[in-house]
C-alpha positions, 0 to 999 in steps of 0.5 A, a space after each residue: 500500500 503506497 503512502 498516499 493510500 495510507 494517508 487517505 484511509 488512515 481510519 481504516 488502516 492505521 494501528 488502532 491505538 495510534 489512530 485513537 491518539 492521533 484523532 483524539 489528542 488534538 481535540 482533547 487539547 483544544 477542549 482542555 483549553 476550552 475548559 480552561 477559558 470557562 474557568 478563567 471566564 468565571 474567575 474574572 466574573 467572580 471578582 465583580 461579585 458573587 451575584 455576578 457569578 451567580 448570574 453566569 452560573 444560572 445562565 449555564 442551562 441555556 448556554 449549555 442547551 445552545 452548545 448542545 444544539 450545535 454539537 448534536 447537529 454536528 455529531 449527526 453530520 460527523 457520523 454520516 460524513 465519515 460513514 459515507 467516506 468509509 463506503 466510498 461515496 464522496 457525493 453523499 458526504 458533500 451533500 451531508 456537509 452542506 445540509 449540516 451547515 444549513 441546519 446550523 444556521 437554523 439553530 442560530 435563529 432559534 437562539 436569537 429569538 430566545 435571547 430577545 424574548 425569553 432571557 428575563 423570564 428564564 432568570 426570574 424563575 430561578 431567583 428573586 434577586 433582581 441584581 442577579 436577574 439583570 446581570 443574567 439578562 445582559 449575559 444571555 442577550 449577548 451570548 445567545 444573540 450572537 451565537 452564530 459564532 459557536 454554531 459555525 465553529 462547531 459545525 466546521 470543526 466537525 467537518 474537519 474531524 469527519 475527514 480525520 483532520 483533527 489537528 486543525 480543530 485544535 488550532 481553531 478552538 485553541 485560538 478562539 479560547 486564547 482570544 476569549 482569555 485575553 479579552 475577558 479582563 479587557 472587556 470586564 475591567 478595562 472597558 468596564 463592561 462587567 458581566 456583559 464584557 465576559 459575554 462579549 469576550 466569549 462570542 468574540 472568541 467563538 467568531 474568531 474560531 469559526 472564521 479559522 475553521 471555515 478557512 481550514 475547510 476551504 484550504 485543507 479539507 479536500 475530501 469535502 467540497 462546500 459549494 452552495 451554488 444551487 443548494 436546496 435542503 434535502 429532506 432525506 439527509 436532514 432526517 438522517 442527520 436528525 436521527 443521530 443528532 436530535 437524540 444528542 440534542 435531547 440528551 444535552 437538553 435533558 442536562 440543561 433541564 436537570 441543571 435548571 431544576 437542580 438550581 431551583 431545588 437548591 434555591 428552595 430547600 437549602 440554607 444559603 441558597 445563592 452559595 449552594 447554587 454557586 457551589 453547583 456552578 463551580 462544580 460544573 466549571 471544574 468538572 469540565 477539566 475532567 469531562 471535556 477530555 473524555 468528550 474530546 476522546 469521544 469526538 475522535 472515536 465516533 468517526 473511527 467507529 463510523 468509518 470502520 462500520 461503513 468499511 465492515 471492519 468489526 475488530 477495528 471497531 472493538 479495539 477502538 471501544 476497548 481503548 476508549 473505555 480504558 483511556 476514559 476510566 484512567 482520566 476519570 480516576 485522576 479527576 476523582 483523586 484531584 477532587 478528593 484531595 484538594 477541593 478547597 483550593 479548587 473552590 477558591 478559584 471562584 471566591 474572589 473579593 469575598 468576605 470571610 463570611 462568604 468564604 466560610 459559607 462556600 467552603 462549608 457547602 462546597 468541600 463536602 459537595 465536591 468530595 461526594 459528587 466526584 465518586 461517580 466519575 469512573 462510572 461515568 467514563 464507561 457510560 460516556 464511552 458507550 455513548 460514542 458507540 451509540 452515536 457512531 452506529 446511528 443509535 443516538 436514541 440509546 444515548 438519549 435513554 441513558 441520559 434521561 434515566 440518569 438526569 431526570 428519572 433518577 437524579 432530580 427526584 433523588 435530589 428533591 427527596 435528599 434536599 427535603 430530608 437534609 433541610 429537616 435534619 439540618 444537613 444540606 450536603 445530603 442533596 449531593 448524594 443524588 449524583 452517585 446514585 444516578 450514575 449507578 442507575 445510568 451505568 446499568 442502563 448503558 451496559 444493557 443497551 450496549 449488549 443489545 447493540 452488540 448482539 443485534 448490530 456489531 456482532 454481524 459487522 463483516 457478514 454483509 454490506 453495511 446498511 445506509 443507517 444503523 
């Protein structure tokens, strides 16, 4: 096999361990940078006040849902493009890519309307603090109203991932994150924009990353031709993208609903509600340093599994799954140890210019919270890895079912009951036990669905031509 053939078909011929690292490492690095800038962003906001920090935390469900629409749609495009390339059908790959960009634009319009008409109501349902509501409305009007940057960035980066060019996604995401970090203090403090400055720095970084990703697709991604001359949306392709992407969007939406309702539970059933909500928000910022690399690993693994499914290479698929689970479990173990050993220093990142009383309250609530919640990390690694298999083989509904069971069916009811009990006995920290309880249930469901998928689909790979949709 000549060097050109190997380069063009590395997802089907490169040793799997090396391939997983090659595909995933650039995305992992870029996502770590993304996680870092989220933490830096929140750190600067916390210097304004704890109310400002609370507003950004309460904005998280809406912001996360927006990113979920972007990544969910892109996951569908990613899987279908990779599968088409694996089946040697470049025309279909190009059509999927064009329809994906169209869907990204439609998603932006949805969140633009939300920013204009729904931002204030969204915050007013989570807190009665008018300062927090005002800060939050400013933040979402900018972050959602100018979200064309994030939708374009994610879509064009996933098109690069679909053809194995993950190094370019690392560059675009990394540059965007660095722009955000640089402009955060400038916009917040030098230009005296406050919370609005944090939002402005965020969208500026996203727009820069989007422009870079578009440039890489036009200059470097020769497997795809992104000409929109005479373009018409194609129902069959959009349905195919949706079959994979909508369950992923719903999965993120479930997470946003969970976060939103969890904040309401903390507001109603804990003492020091603002600080409990800030601990909850701090946890999500901190866990991104652990979970983002796992999601980056998944983003690299999905096209490998999808490509080799299209090429009917079962052993390469299974090697990819085993390696992904092992890496994810190792990273999660490191994360759990960090949360167990140094929760105090982690929390202090988000307690800037705080009084002694504020500091003491955050530590009283936050240290036990981080130590309790992190016990589910290793279990989560397995479930998240299986989700990559579900998405790659067109079974996004399986990932959706797992997420719904964990976050709505188990986590919220458990949190509600434990918070009520904690309030009655004077122990607010009981509410955090809901996380490991929910993850155990999620793992059981995830393993059951994976065994079903293996029996019905994976075990038959190589016996017959790959179907157009799994």
